[in-house]
Phi, psi and omega in degrees: 000141174270179184301316180302315181294324178292322177296310181299317179302314182295322178292315182293332179294335179257020179062033173295156183216177179050048182279126177230134177249119179261128182270117181243013185307318183271355188239352183225131175279354187261321181209163185266332183208156171239127177251127182240136179211165178240145172230148184293340183213163175299323180299317178294320179298319178291323179297329176305318180297323178299314179295320180297320177300331177296343178266001182298326179288353178257011176104359177284125180246114178272112182272334181190152179223137175232142172072035185307325179242056182217176179287356179221110178256123181244129182236128177264117179248022181081276181276355180218146172243133179241127176240119178245123187242157160285154183304319181298315183292322178298318179292319181295317181286332181059042183294327180292328177292323180299320183257016187298338180264008178264150175302139182212164172217140178265141178257130179297140179291000000 
């Protein structure tokens, strides 16, 4: 599995939904993609991190985590940033609107 597949796997294990991958390869010198997803609760969003840590022995390097017990969990994976929100927080932040002009792909639930 590549990094993108490991991220998606971790999100889907906690029944995450509305997964969108924004491609920033040509637009950011810092990272290649931003992955945005929703989980029904803060507990699910935090559990995502547990599953992602399970991929560390496969080469996933977690450089930083913010909001581990909050409605928005942000994980820095170096070449990827992952934001997992509760639906209310995702709508409030309007992150999809922020990246709406970037190439993206939606992952089926």
